[in-house]
C-alpha positions, 0 to 999 in steps of 0.5 A: 021611129027607132033606127038600127045602129051602124058601125064601121068594121073595115078601113082602107086608103090609097093616099100620097102618104101611104097605102096603109091606114095605120101608116097614114095616121102615123105620118099625119101625126108626125106632121109629114107632107105627101105634097111633092113635084108632079112626075106623071106629066110635065107641069112646067108650063103650068103656074103650079108644079106640085100636088098630092100625087101618088107615086109608084102606085101598082094596081096589080098588087090588088087585081089582075092587070087585065081587069085593071085595063078596064078601069080609070085610075080613080076606079083603081084607087077605089077597088084597091082601098076596098080590098084593103077595107074588106080584108080588114073587116073580116067579112065572109061574103060566102056566108052573106046574102049578096043582095043585103050588101051594097056598094056606094062610092062617090067621086067629084069628077070621075074618070077625067084621065080617060076623057083626056086620053081618048080625046087625044086618040080621037084627034090624032087617029080618028073616031074609030080608034076611041076605046070601047072601054071609054064610057065604062072607065070614065063614068062616075059610077065606075068605082062603085060598079067595079067594087060590086063586081070585085066582091059579087055584091048585089045590094044597092050600088050607085055613086054620089057626085057632089064635088068635095062633099061627095065622100060624106054624102056617100057615107051618109047614104050608106048610113041611112041605107043600113039604118033603114034596114035596106042593107046589112053592110055597105062598102062606101067612101070616095075616090078621085084621080083628077091630078091630070093635065086638064084637072090641074089646068082647070083649077089653075085657071080658076086661081084656086091653087097655091103657087108655092112652087119653091116650097110645095110641102108648105103650100097647104096651110089651112087657117094661116094668114099667108095661105094662097089656095089649096093643093090638088091631090088624088087618092081614095078612102073606103070604109065598111059600114055594118049594122051593129048586131050583124057585126057583133054576132060575127065577132067583128072588130068595131072601130067606131059607131056612126051616130049622125049625118046631115046635108044642106045646100048654100044656094049661093054661088057655084064655087064660093061658100056663103060668107057667114057659113050659114049653110055649113053651120046648119049642116053641123047643127042637123048632124048633131041633132041627128046624132042626138048629142049637144055641141059640147059632146064633140071632142074633136072636129076634122075640118074641111080646112082647104087652105083657101081664103074664103073657105077657112073663114066661112068654116071658122065662122060656122063653127062659132055659130054652132058651138058658141063659146065652146068653139074656143075649147074644142080642138080642130085640125085640117089633115089637108095640110099634109095630104092636099085636097083629094076632092071627092075622096077627101071626106072619106079619108078624113072620116078614117082619120077621125076614127083613128083619132078616137082609137088612138087618143091622138089628134093629128095636127094642122101643119104649116100653121105659122101665123093664125089668121085673125079672120079665122079667130086667133082664139080657136084651137087648130092644133098647130104643127104638133099632134096632141094626146087627148081622149076623143069619144065623139068627133065631127067631120066636115066636108063642103064642096063647090056648088054649095054642098055641105055634108057632116058626119058624127062618129063615136067611140065603139 
């Protein structure tokens, strides 16, 4: 069955490096790190004192303070990035059927800060002092709902929550929604603001995080033999997906075409990936098949690359299983080395990076890769330290999450 073509016409982001997509990509290619000491709360008693924290974020640059008070930080990030993306797309909503434009935005955790804040109120002041806005702020669908309200969108509006794969799953759902004629456009992506006392404490307890307190900018080091965990970060990435003819007829700027999407599950462990990367490999294979391309057509892979022992090995093994000898020729990089891991937002930001890589013919590096881990294979090209000029027509973006969730997207030059 033929399906409609889906393109990307708008991009927006809120990250520890920048609130501008162009500046974000520039910073990544310059090898700058957004990782720093946590300032929003006292992390002195934690084994980890740093993260990809967004400093001095002012939501009132985007929306009225009164509206912001009804949102958790993760929703604020999402709405701000969506306003950027909508403006970038040039989509005139006054000329569109609101029932044909959706809002599908993912998150791994949702409004965790709101839960923390209201629990303190409950303990200190009693149940009568819990905010009536508690549930509307904390629910994982708050980001997609607030974006729909912001723009008056009445098409499909929901959230996907699949840990670190949330962004790719969400974008994939938006892709299918447009390809199957249910929508003309969808505001989509992911948002997360879990760099909070409970968020940090939970990941510390799970021993998932790097503890390089003496050198935070060197803490996220995907595929390096001395990696000791990921760096918890926050942020949002939002894209405007649109049916190709719809975008072409209105003269939209088209960044790229979304060619394929696939998702699988490991069915193995709640936090660890399959050691042989079989679930991730199948997701990549199915995404390539959905895009109707061969492995050798991929010019760049934006890796999940978390900087954890198990993930980096499993992903490298999965890439070799899918690409064979070509795995030693295709450039692979992890932008988590600069940004840290934004959980439910990270895949959306990384797809934006993959699109900018195509548009700029410049591959961002994996920083902090001083000694490549032989278990990830010394022959694989992880683009260490320096950005590389290269013609990239088709890119693959990987995302794998706790719970064994795997989701991959294929994007092509427009």
